[in-house]
C-alpha positions in Angstrom: -24.0 12.1 22.2 -23.2 8.5 21.0 -21.8 6.5 23.9 -20.4 2.9 24.1 -23.1 0.3 24.9 -20.4 -1.9 26.4 -16.8 -1.5 27.5 -14.3 -4.3 28.2 -10.9 -4.3 29.8 -9.0 -7.3 28.6 -5.8 -8.3 30.3 -3.9 -8.8 27.1 -2.1 -6.4 24.8 -3.3 -6.5 21.2 -1.0 -6.3 18.1 -2.0 -3.5 15.8 -4.1 -4.4 12.7 -4.6 -8.0 13.9 -8.2 -8.0 15.2 -11.2 -9.9 13.9 -14.6 -11.3 14.9 -15.7 -14.8 14.2 -18.7 -17.1 14.9 -16.6 -20.2 15.5 -19.6 -22.3 16.7 -21.9 -20.7 14.1 -23.8 -18.7 16.6 -21.8 -16.7 19.1 -19.4 -13.9 17.9 -16.0 -14.0 19.5 -13.5 -11.1 19.5 -10.2 -12.5 18.3 -6.8 -10.8 18.2 -3.1 -11.5 18.0 -1.1 -10.8 21.1 2.6 -10.9 22.0 4.7 -14.1 22.2 3.1 -15.8 19.2 -0.4 -16.2 20.7 -3.9 -15.4 19.5 -6.6 -14.8 22.1 -10.3 -15.6 21.6 -12.7 -13.7 23.8 -16.0 -15.7 24.2 -18.3 -14.5 27.0 -21.1 -16.6 25.7 -19.9 -20.2 26.3 -17.9 -20.4 29.5 -16.3 -23.6 30.8 -15.8 -25.2 27.4 -13.6 -28.2 27.7 -10.4 -27.9 25.7 -8.8 -30.9 24.2 -6.0 -29.5 22.1 -2.4 -28.6 22.8 -2.8 -25.5 20.7 -5.8 -24.0 22.6 -5.7 -23.4 26.4 -7.6 -21.2 28.9 -6.1 -17.9 30.0 -5.2 -17.8 33.6 -6.1 -14.1 33.7 -9.6 -14.2 32.3 -12.1 -17.1 32.2 -13.7 -15.7 29.0 -10.4 -15.9 27.0 -8.8 -18.9 25.4 -5.3 -18.7 24.0 -4.2 -20.3 20.7 -0.4 -21.0 20.7 1.1 -20.3 17.3 4.7 -20.3 18.5 5.6 -17.8 15.8 5.2 -14.1 15.4 1.7 -13.6 14.0 1.8 -11.4 10.9 -1.9 -11.4 9.9 -5.2 -13.0 10.9 -8.9 -13.1 9.9 -12.0 -15.2 10.5 -14.9 -16.2 8.2 -16.6 -19.1 6.4 -14.0 -21.2 4.7 -15.9 -24.5 4.1 -18.8 -24.0 1.6 -21.2 -26.3 3.6 -20.3 -25.1 7.1 -22.1 -22.6 9.3 -19.1 -22.1 11.6 -16.3 -19.6 10.9 -12.7 -20.7 10.6 -9.8 -18.8 12.1 -6.9 -18.2 9.8 -3.5 -17.1 11.2 -0.5 -16.2 9.1 3.1 -15.9 9.9 6.2 -15.3 7.8 6.6 -19.0 7.1 3.2 -20.7 7.6 -0.6 -20.4 7.3 -2.8 -22.1 9.9 -6.5 -22.7 9.3 -8.0 -23.6 12.7 -11.4 -24.9 13.8 -11.8 -23.2 17.1 -15.0 -24.9 18.1 -13.6 -28.4 17.7 -10.0 -27.4 18.7 -8.5 -28.9 15.6 -6.3 -27.8 12.7 -8.1 -27.6 9.4 -4.8 -27.3 7.5 -1.3 -26.1 8.1 0.6 -25.0 5.0 4.1 -23.6 4.5 4.1 -20.3 2.6 7.6 -19.5 1.4 6.7 -16.0 0.4 5.4 -15.1 3.8 1.9 -13.8 4.8 1.7 -10.0 5.4 -2.0 -9.7 4.8 -5.0 -12.0 4.5 -8.6 -11.9 3.3 -11.3 -14.6 3.2 -14.2 -14.8 0.9 -15.4 -15.6 -2.7 -13.2 -14.5 -5.6 -14.7 -14.3 -9.1 -15.9 -17.6 -10.4 -13.9 -19.7 -8.0 -16.1 -22.6 -6.8 -15.5 -22.2 -3.1 -14.4 -19.5 -0.7 -10.6 -18.8 -0.6 -8.2 -17.6 2.0 -6.0 -15.3 0.0 -2.7 -14.3 1.5 -0.3 -11.6 0.3 3.4 -12.0 0.9 6.6 -10.8 -0.8 5.1 -9.8 -4.2 3.0 -13.0 -4.3 -0.7 -13.8 -3.8 -1.8 -17.3 -2.9 -5.4 -18.6 -2.4 -6.2 -21.7 -0.4 -9.5 -23.6 -0.2 -10.9 -25.4 2.9 -8.8 -28.4 2.1 -5.6 -26.4 1.9 -5.3 -26.8 -1.9 -3.5 -23.9 -3.6 -6.1 -22.8 -6.2 -4.9 -19.3 -6.9 -1.5 -17.7 -7.4 -0.2 -14.6 -9.1 2.4 -11.9 -8.5 2.2 -8.2 -7.8 4.7 -5.4 -7.8 6.0 -5.3 -4.3 5.4 -6.6 -0.7 1.7 -6.8 -0.1 0.4 -4.8 2.9 -3.4 -4.9 2.5 -6.1 -7.0 0.8 -9.8 -6.7 0.3 -12.5 -8.4 -1.8 -14.8 -5.9 -3.5 -17.2 -5.9 -6.5 -15.1 -3.3 -8.3 -16.6 -3.9 -11.8 -20.2 -4.1 -10.7 -20.8 -7.5 -12.2 -21.9 -9.2 -9.0 -18.6 -11.0 -8.5 -15.7 -10.0 -6.2 -12.4 -8.7 -7.5 -9.3 -8.7 -5.3 -7.8 -5.3 -4.4 -4.2 -5.3 -3.4 -2.3 -2.5 -1.6 1.5 -2.8 -1.7 4.7 -1.0 -0.7 5.3 0.3 -4.3 2.4 2.8 -3.7 0.0 1.0 -6.0 -3.6 -0.3 -5.5 -4.0 -3.1 -8.0 -7.3 -4.7 -8.9 -7.3 -8.4 -9.9 -10.2 -10.2 -11.6 -9.0 -13.7 -10.5 -5.4 -13.7 -11.9 -6.1 -10.9 -14.5 -4.8 -7.5 -13.6 -7.6 -5.0 -14.4 -6.5 -1.6 -13.0 -3.5 0.0 -11.3 -4.2 3.1 -9.1 -1.0 4.9 -8.1 -0.8 6.6 -4.7 2.0 8.6 -3.1 2.8 6.2 -0.2 2.6 2.6 0.9 -1.0 1.4 1.0 -1.5 0.0 4.5 -5.2 -0.6 4.7 -8.2 -1.2 2.3 -11.8 -1.8 3.2 -15.0 -2.5 1.2 -17.6 0.2 1.5 -20.6 -0.6 -0.8 -20.9 -1.4 -4.4 -17.7 -0.5 -6.2 -16.7 2.0 -3.5 -13.8 1.3 -1.2 -11.8 3.0 1.5 -8.0 3.2 1.7 -5.2 4.3 4.1 -1.6 5.2 3.5 1.5 5.1 5.6 1.8 8.9 5.7 -1.6 9.4 7.5 -3.8 9.7 4.4 -7.3 8.1 4.4 -9.9 8.4 1.6 -12.5 6.8 -0.5 -12.5 5.7 -4.2 -15.4 4.7 -6.4 -13.6 2.5 -8.9 -10.7 4.7 -10.1 -12.4 8.0 -9.1 -11.3 9.4 -5.8 -14.2 11.0 -3.9 -12.1 12.6 -1.1 -9.0 12.2 1.0 -7.7 13.8 4.2 -4.2 13.7 5.7 -3.3 13.5 9.4 0.0 13.8 11.2 -1.0 10.5 12.9 -1.2 7.0 11.3 -4.4 5.2 10.4 -4.1 1.8 12.2 -7.4 0.4 11.0 -10.3 1.3 8.7 -13.8 -0.2 8.5 -17.1 0.5 6.8 -20.1 0.8 9.2 -23.4 2.7 9.1 -23.0 4.5 12.4 -25.6 7.3 11.9 -28.4 4.9 10.7 -28.9 6.7 7.4 -28.7 3.5 5.3 -25.2 4.3 3.9 -21.9 3.1 5.6 -19.4 5.6 6.8 -15.6 5.2 6.9 -14.5 4.4 10.4 -10.8 5.1 11.1 -8.8 4.2 14.2 -5.7 6.3 14.6 -2.3 5.9 16.3 -3.1 8.6 18.8 -6.1 6.7 20.0 -8.7 8.7 18.1 -11.7 7.1 16.4 -13.6 9.0 13.8 -16.5 8.3 11.4 -16.5 10.2 8.1 -19.1 10.5 5.3 -18.3 8.2 2.4 -19.2 11.1 0.0 -17.6 14.1 1.5 -15.2 13.0 4.3 -17.0 15.1 6.8 -16.5 13.9 10.4 -19.9 12.9 11.9 -18.6 11.2 15.1 -15.4 10.9 17.0 -14.1 9.4 20.3 -10.7 8.8 21.9 -8.9 5.9 23.6 -6.0 6.4 26.0 -3.7 4.5 23.7 -3.3 3.6 20.0 -6.2 1.9 18.3 -5.4 -1.7 17.4 -8.4 -2.6 15.2 -12.0 -1.7 14.2 -14.5 -4.5 13.5 -18.2 -5.2 13.9 -20.4 -8.0 15.3 -23.6 -8.7 17.3 -21.6 -9.0 20.5 -24.6 -8.6 22.8 -26.6 -11.1 20.8 -29.6 -8.8 20.6 -30.0 -8.8 16.8 -28.1 -5.5 16.3 -24.5 -5.3 15.0 -22.2 -3.1 17.0 -19.1 -1.2 15.9 -16.3 -2.7 18.0 -13.1 -0.7 18.6 -10.1 -2.0 20.4 -6.9 -0.4 21.7 -3.4 -1.9 21.9 -3.8 -2.0 25.7 -6.8 -4.3 25.5 -9.6 -1.8 26.0 -12.7 -2.7 23.9 -15.7 -0.4 23.2 -18.9 -1.3 21.4 -21.1 1.3 19.7 -24.7 0.8 18.4 -25.9 2.8 15.4 -27.6 6.0 16.2 -31.3 6.0 17.2 -33.9 7.8 15.1 -33.7 10.8 17.3 -30.0 11.1 16.8 -29.9 10.2 13.1 -27.3 12.3 11.3 -26.4 14.2 14.5 -23.8 12.3 16.4 -21.4 15.1 17.4 -21.4 15.9 21.1 -21.2 19.3 22.8 -17.4 19.4 22.8 -17.5 19.2 19.0 -20.0 22.0 18.9 -17.5 24.0 20.9 -14.8 23.2 18.3 -17.2 24.5 15.6 -17.8 27.7 17.6 -14.1 28.3 18.0 -13.6 27.7 14.2 -16.3 30.2 13.3 -14.9 32.7 15.8 -11.5 32.4 14.1 -13.0 32.9 10.7 -14.8 36.0 12.0 -11.5 37.4 13.3 -9.9 36.8 9.9 -12.7 38.5 8.1 -12.6 41.5 10.5 -8.8 41.8 9.9 -9.4 41.7 6.1 -12.1 44.4 6.4 -9.8 46.6 8.4 -7.1 46.3 5.7 -9.6 47.4 3.1 -10.6 50.4 5.3 -7.0 51.5 5.7 -6.4 51.2 2.0 -9.4 53.4 1.3 -8.1 56.1 3.8 -4.7 56.0 2.2 -6.2 56.3 -1.3 -8.1 59.4 -0.1 -5.0 61.1 1.4 -1.9 60.4 -0.8 -0.5 60.5 -4.3 -2.2 57.8 -6.5 1.0 56.2 -7.7 2.4 55.7 -4.2 -0.9 54.3 -2.9 -1.3 52.0 -5.9 2.2 50.6 -5.3 1.7 50.0 -1.6 -1.7 48.4 -2.2 -0.2 46.1 -4.7 -2.2 47.3 -7.7 -0.9 45.6 -10.8 -1.6 46.1 -14.6 -4.8 44.6 -15.9 -2.8 42.4 -18.4 -0.8 40.7 -15.7 -0.9 36.9 -16.1 1.0 34.0 -14.6 2.9 32.1 -17.2 4.5 28.7 -16.7 7.0 26.6 -18.7 8.5 23.2 -18.2 11.8 22.1 -19.5 14.4 19.3 -19.0 17.8 20.3 -17.7 20.6 17.8 -18.2 22.5 19.2 -15.3 25.9 20.8 -14.7 28.8 20.7 -12.3 26.8 22.6 -9.7 23.4 21.1 -10.3 22.0 17.6 -10.8 19.8 16.8 -13.8 16.2 18.0 -13.1 13.0 19.4 -14.6 12.8 23.2 -14.4 9.5 24.9 -13.7 9.7 28.5 -14.9 7.1 30.9 -13.5 7.0 34.4 -14.9 4.8 37.5 -15.5 4.8 39.5 -18.8 5.4 42.9 -17.3 7.3 44.8 -14.6 5.6 43.0 -11.7 7.6 40.8 -9.4 6.9 37.4 -7.9 7.3 37.6 -4.1 6.7 34.0 -3.2 5.5 30.7 -4.8 3.7 27.8 -3.2 3.6 24.4 -5.0 1.4 21.5 -3.8 2.1 18.1 -5.4 1.9 14.5 -4.4 5.0 12.4 -4.0 7.6 15.0 -5.0 8.2 17.3 -2.0 8.4 16.3 1.6 5.1 17.1 3.2 3.6 17.5 -0.4 4.3 21.2 -0.5 7.2 23.4 -1.5 7.6 27.2 -0.8 10.0 29.5 -2.7 10.9 32.9 -1.2 13.2 34.9 -3.5 15.6 37.1 -1.6 14.7 40.9 -1.6 17.9 41.5 -3.7 16.8 39.0 -6.4 13.1 39.9 -6.8 12.0 39.8 -10.4 9.1 38.6 -12.6 10.6 35.2 -13.1 11.2 32.3 -10.7 12.9 29.0 -11.7 12.3 26.0 -9.5 14.1 22.6 -10.0 11.9 19.5 -9.6 12.9 15.9 -9.5 10.4 13.0 -9.9 11.3 9.9 -8.0 9.0 7.6 -10.1 7.6 7.7 -13.6 4.1 8.9 -12.8 2.1 11.9 -14.0 1.9 14.6 -11.3 -0.3 17.7 -11.0 1.4 20.8 -9.8 -1.0 23.2 -8.0 0.8 26.6 -8.0 0.1 29.7 -6.0 2.1 32.8 -6.6 2.2 36.2 -4.9 2.4 38.9 -7.5 2.8 42.7 -7.0 5.3 45.5 -7.4 8.7 45.8 -5.7 7.5 48.1 -3.0 4.1 46.4 -2.4 3.0 45.4 1.1 0.0 43.5 -0.4 0.1 41.0 -3.2 -2.3 39.4 -5.6 -2.5 35.6 -5.4 -2.5 33.8 -8.8 -3.5 30.1 -8.9 -2.7 27.8 -11.8 -2.3 24.0 -12.3 0.2 22.3 -14.5 0.7 18.6 -15.1 4.1 16.9 -15.4 3.9 14.2 -18.0 4.6 10.6 -16.9 8.1 10.4 -18.5 9.3 13.9 -17.7 12.6 12.7 -16.4 13.9 11.8 -19.9 15.9 14.3 -22.0 15.6 14.2 -25.8 19.0 13.6 -27.4 19.8 16.0 -30.1 22.6 13.8 -31.5 23.0 10.0 -31.6 24.8 9.2 -28.3 26.2 5.9 -29.4 25.4 2.2 -29.4 21.9 1.1 -28.4 21.3 -0.6 -25.0 21.3 -4.5 -25.2 17.8 -4.6 -23.6 15.1 -4.8 -26.2 11.3 -5.0 -26.5 9.6 -5.6 -29.9 5.9 -5.7 -30.7 3.5 -4.7 -33.6 0.6 -2.3 -33.6 -2.1 -1.5 -36.1 -1.8 2.3 -35.8 -0.4 5.1 -37.7 3.0 6.7 -36.7 1.1 10.0 -36.0 -0.7 8.2 -33.1 2.6 7.2 -31.6 3.9 10.8 -32.0 0.8 12.0 -30.2 1.6 9.6 -27.3 5.2 10.8 -27.2 4.1 14.5 -27.0 1.6 13.7 -24.2 4.0 11.6 -22.1 7.4 13.2 -22.6 8.6 16.8 -22.1 9.7 17.6 -25.7 11.1 21.1 -26.6 9.1 21.2 -29.9 6.7 19.0 -31.5 8.5 16.0 -33.2 7.5 14.6 -36.6 8.9 11.1 -36.3 8.4 8.3 -33.7 12.1 7.5 -34.0 13.6 9.2 -30.9 16.3 8.8 -28.3 16.2 9.9 -24.7 18.7 10.0 -21.8 17.4 9.3 -18.3 17.9 12.1 -15.8 18.1 9.6 -12.9 20.8 7.2 -14.0 21.9 8.4 -17.4 20.7 5.3 -19.2 19.6 5.5 -22.9 16.1 4.9 -24.3 15.6 4.4 -28.0 12.1 4.2 -29.6 11.8 3.2 -33.2 8.8 2.4 -35.5 8.9 0.6 -38.9 6.4 1.3 -41.7 4.8 -2.1 -41.0 3.8 -1.0 -37.4 6.6 -2.8 -35.6 7.9 -0.9 -32.6 11.2 -1.5 -30.9 12.2 -0.1 -27.5 15.8 -0.3 -26.5 16.6 0.2 -22.8 18.4 -1.8 -20.1 15.7 -0.8 -17.6 13.1 -3.5 -17.6 10.8 -1.5 -15.4 10.9 1.5 -17.8 10.1 -0.9 -20.7 7.1 -2.3 -18.9 5.8 1.3 -18.0 6.2 2.3 -21.7 4.4 -0.7 -23.0 1.5 -0.2 -20.5 1.3 3.5 -21.2 1.3 3.1 -25.0 -1.2 0.2 -24.9 -3.5 2.3 -22.7 -3.2 5.4 -25.0 -4.0 3.3 -28.1 -6.7 1.3 -26.3 -5.0 -2.1 -27.0 -6.6 -4.9 -25.0 -4.1 -7.7 -25.9 -0.5 -7.2 -26.9 2.1 -9.9 -27.4 5.7 -8.8 -27.0 9.1 -10.3 -27.5 11.7 -9.1 -25.1 15.3 -9.7 -24.1 17.2 -8.1 -21.2 20.5 -10.0 -21.1 21.9 -8.3 -18.0 18.7 -8.5 -16.0 18.0 -12.1 -17.0 21.6 -13.1 -15.9 20.9 -11.5 -12.5 17.7 -13.6 -12.3 19.6 -16.7 -13.3 22.1 -16.0 -10.4 19.2 -15.4 -8.0 17.6 -18.7 -8.9 20.9 -20.5 -8.2 20.9 -18.8 -4.8 17.4 -19.9 -4.1 18.4 -23.5 -4.7 21.4 -23.1 -2.4 19.3 -21.5 0.4 16.7 -24.2 0.1 19.4 -26.9 0.4 20.9 -25.1 3.5 17.4 -24.8 5.0 16.7 -28.5 4.7 20.1 -29.4 6.2 19.6 -27.0 9.1 16.1 -28.3 9.7 17.4 -31.9 9.8 20.2 -30.9 12.2 17.8 -29.1 14.5 15.5 -32.1 14.5 18.4 -34.4 15.5 19.4 -31.9 18.3 15.8 -31.8 19.5 15.9 -35.6 19.9 19.2 -35.4 21.7 17.8 -32.8 24.1 14.9 -35.1 25.0 17.3 -38.0 25.6 19.6 -35.8 27.8 16.7 -34.6 29.8 15.5 -38.1 30.5 19.1 -39.2 31.4 19.6 -36.2 33.7 16.3 -36.9 35.5 17.1 -40.6 35.8 20.5 -39.7 37.3 18.8 -37.3 39.8 16.3 -39.9 40.9 19.2 -42.5 41.4 21.3 -39.9 43.3 24.1 -39.8 40.7 24.7 -36.1 41.0 27.9 -36.1 39.0 26.2 -37.8 36.0 23.3 -35.4 36.4 25.6 -32.3 36.3 27.4 -33.7 33.3 24.2 -34.2 31.4 23.0 -30.7 32.2 26.4 -29.2 31.2 26.0 -31.1 27.9 22.5 -29.8 27.6 23.6 -26.2 28.1 26.3 -26.6 25.4 23.7 -28.2 23.0 21.2 -25.4 23.7 23.9 -22.8 22.9 24.6 -24.6 19.6 20.9 -24.7 18.9 20.6 -20.9 19.4 23.5 -20.3 17.0 22.0 -22.7 14.5 18.6 -20.8 14.8 20.4 -17.5 14.1 22.0 -19.1 11.0 18.6 -20.5 10.0 16.9 -17.2 10.5 19.5 -15.4 8.4 19.2 -18.1 5.7 15.4 -17.7 5.7 15.6 -13.9 5.3 18.0 -14.3 2.5 15.7 -16.9 0.9 12.8 -14.5 1.2 14.7 -11.7 -0.5 15.7 -14.0 -3.3 12.1 -15.3 -3.7 10.9 -11.6 -3.8 13.4 -11.0 -6.6 12.1 -14.0 -8.5 8.5 -12.9 -8.1 9.3 -9.4 -9.2 11.0 -10.8 -12.3 7.8 -12.7 -13.1 5.8 -9.5 -12.5 8.2 -7.5 -14.8 8.0 -10.1 -17.5 4.2 -9.8 -17.3 4.2 -6.0 -17.4 5.9 -6.2 -20.8 2.7 -7.7 -22.1 -1.0 -6.6 -22.1 -4.2 -8.6 -21.5 -4.3 -12.3 -22.0 -0.6 -12.6 -23.0 0.3 -11.0 -19.7 -1.7 -13.6 -17.7 -0.3 -16.4 -19.8 3.3 -15.3 -19.1 2.8 -15.1 -15.4 1.1 -18.6 -15.2 3.7 -20.2 -17.5 6.6 -18.7 -15.5 5.2 -20.1 -12.3 4.8 -23.5 -13.8 8.4 -23.4 -15.0 9.6 -22.5 -11.5 7.5 -25.3 -9.9 9.0 -27.8 -12.4 12.5 -26.3 -11.8 12.8 -25.7 -15.6 15.1 -22.6 -15.7 15.6 -22.8 -19.5 11.8 -22.7 -20.1 11.5 -19.8 -17.7 13.8 -17.5 -19.7 12.3 -18.7 -23.0 8.8 -17.6 -21.7 10.2 -14.3 -20.4 11.7 -13.6 -23.9 9.1 -15.0 -26.2 6.0 -14.6 -24.1 4.8 -18.2 -24.7 6.2 -21.5 -23.4 6.2 -23.2 -26.8 8.0 -20.5 -28.9 
């Protein structure tokens, strides 16, 4: 049994997902974590009695090994690592919703302190692509920013939604790190510097990412799913009713290959094989896991796996010895295995008993009755499926209909469908009532997003009087744009939103793309088609001229971006320049930009007012104390009454400032998403150029240039 080599009980609660280890003096590893009330604690049992000379850093009164770093804001992310290229000491980086602090713990000084208007939800530190020095990359409201050791903003781009997780990984295998970004829109995006390489769509918010080895990485979702990818190929995944609080890669069984270590919300720690997901070790805390990290905490030359709980309990595990290699499971796990095998034995015995009873019945009764009861079905029985788009009626909303049928007199007793992101719990069961049993079952399906979905179908098939049924299994894929109904007649004027681009491919290739990505009743012969959205009723026109020019008409800019990306991927187009115009959406962005200016102006005024009030508070405190020393109690009381009133005003102003800040963040998120959407209308280099040019236009406060770039794709057009 693998047992902890050390255990600590720290007198500080730890915020989930905010734990790291850093060698702040270049030698001794220190466990560092965010705690409540805007503080970060640094546990350093190696250098006691260090003299502190900074107002930020102070000794804990509860533990002599702990120093407290005062952030005075709610900490939203933190990490430690080498930031300066020529330094052997790690830096501590702490992010909040308004600022990023890079701190030199050893010398008790700020390295830099930067305002980050987009917030800091996740942070990673390391080398990115061909960047000349390590970067601290933070992810906020749809934006990614990278700072060097001087606080210079060397990297910026946008992503689809709020960033929840970041990791640096050699995804392409070229020896240089790419940036993997997990966000709230269920996507894992891979950036090669500011170029978007790959998008991997999951079915929930991506809460954690970790580098394994090579191009392999682990991931965790908000619904309790954890798994491992190698580039875009998923090796395995498991789903738990608990939430994965932290994941980390560590070779726990000493076989030369790292395992995926997961800390769960119920306090469980488990290690799983990176290839199969098989559990090779597990342990349990009395409270939720806060973080899983590694470091040579005993200073004996061996790295330990360090697991922490939210209550401040810390356990360190050494990799297995040669005798235990590959066999970390303890006796209790063996008992679990015995129970599992006993259950399987009982199930097999029950199945055998059913076969024996069927044999006896077959020997003693009429063949037809026995066949019926045993569920014997004709040899030609097959499970047939068909997908169609239903525009809806008074009693039913628009949906996709899955029709499951058999070609003879057999009936379908039940249907189980497993699919990601469609049904609550990822599964759906249909039990036709005994009065309505037939050989055909129709199931309505609604897709929340435009993504391809695999339907894994299991159907119980037999006769009406059967007590036993045959299980048929089949898989069908819903195309990406299934939720669009082909219009049989021209429904009227085209939407004002428009995307135009040219390709060097035949119309037949576009028709092939349409047939693969839409649910069409029969094969179409022309790329000129019109669809109605089942979600909102909006129209989509697709037209292609003989010279290869394609025009997409839709008022949904997200749909236009998805169509451009899908078509470019199908036709293997690396670079695609696009002209676009979405009058309604661009007007919304123009209004949002005006609101951003207004909120910035209010923010500056409120900051100035609060600074003035802070000076008044200092003066009043001095005057009140002077009055007390001189025995002028009436004056002292008056000053404290004024101070109380001023404090109340400050609290109200802070609430206004907080509401203003949240509104500003929402507007900035909308602006960043507008830039991302403008980028998604292009492919390859034109996409990166649009994003960079849009950012420059915003920095220069050139709104006219911004919309020209969004429309034409280039700043000079």
